[in-house]
C-alpha positions in Angstrom: 4.7 -163.6 18.4 5.9 -165.6 21.3 7.5 -169.2 20.9 5.4 -172.0 22.1 7.9 -172.5 25.1 7.6 -168.9 26.1 11.3 -168.3 25.8 11.5 -166.0 22.9 9.5 -163.3 20.9 10.2 -163.1 17.2 10.6 -159.7 15.7 11.2 -159.5 12.0 12.1 -163.2 11.8 14.6 -163.1 14.8 14.4 -164.6 18.3 14.7 -162.3 21.0 15.0 -163.7 24.7 12.2 -162.9 26.9 12.5 -161.8 30.6 12.4 -164.5 33.2 8.8 -165.2 34.0 9.9 -166.4 37.4 10.9 -163.0 38.7 8.7 -161.6 41.4 6.4 -159.0 39.8 7.8 -156.1 42.0 11.4 -157.2 41.1 10.3 -157.2 37.3 8.7 -153.8 37.5 11.7 -152.2 39.2 14.0 -153.6 36.6 11.8 -152.7 33.6 11.7 -149.1 35.0 15.5 -149.2 35.4 15.9 -150.5 31.7 13.5 -147.6 30.4 15.5 -145.0 32.4 18.8 -146.3 31.0 17.5 -146.5 27.5 16.4 -142.8 27.9 20.1 -142.0 29.3 21.4 -143.7 26.1 19.5 -141.5 23.9 20.4 -138.3 25.8 24.1 -139.1 26.5 26.5 -136.6 25.6 30.2 -137.8 25.2 31.5 -141.2 25.1 32.0 -141.9 28.7 28.3 -141.0 29.5 27.0 -143.2 26.5 29.2 -146.0 27.8 27.8 -145.7 31.3 24.2 -145.6 29.9 24.8 -148.8 27.8 26.2 -150.6 30.6 23.3 -149.9 32.8 21.0 -151.0 29.9 23.1 -154.3 29.7 22.9 -154.7 33.6 19.1 -154.3 33.6 18.7 -156.8 30.8 20.9 -159.3 32.5 19.0 -159.1 35.6 15.6 -159.5 33.8 17.1 -162.6 32.0 17.1 -161.3 28.6 21.0 -161.5 28.5 23.6 -163.5 30.2 22.8 -167.0 31.7 19.4 -168.6 30.4 16.7 -168.6 32.9 15.5 -172.2 31.9 16.8 -175.3 33.4 16.4 -178.0 30.8 19.9 -177.4 29.1 18.4 -176.0 26.0 20.7 -173.7 24.2 20.5 -170.0 24.0 19.2 -169.0 20.5 18.9 -165.5 21.2 19.2 -163.1 17.9 19.3 -166.2 15.8 17.0 -166.3 12.8 13.9 -168.4 13.7 14.1 -170.2 10.4 17.7 -171.6 11.2 16.8 -172.9 14.6 14.7 -175.8 16.3 11.7 -173.4 16.0 11.7 -173.3 12.2 8.8 -175.5 11.4 6.8 -173.9 14.0 7.7 -170.4 12.6 6.8 -171.5 9.1 3.6 -172.6 10.1 2.9 -169.1 12.0 3.8 -167.4 8.6 1.3 -169.8 6.7 4.2 -171.5 4.7 3.2 -175.0 5.7 
């Protein structure tokens, strides 16, 4: 489920920052492809050095997508990435989504 402001998705009760919706489509596709390749490299890595490089590539792609690093919104709202939805300003909305009025 996506938060009303479109900044996060909720997975098992936790907020995960979405990619920057203002990225040009071609750039977004390129970065997603890079991310998928990097995730595959993590899975197939042999040795610590190869794994470190693959994880760094994943991190770089996620940062360029806006899922990590500086937030992509401009209203000064804090980054709540990885926080439990129930402990954030989204708590009331999240309870309604779960049917816990």
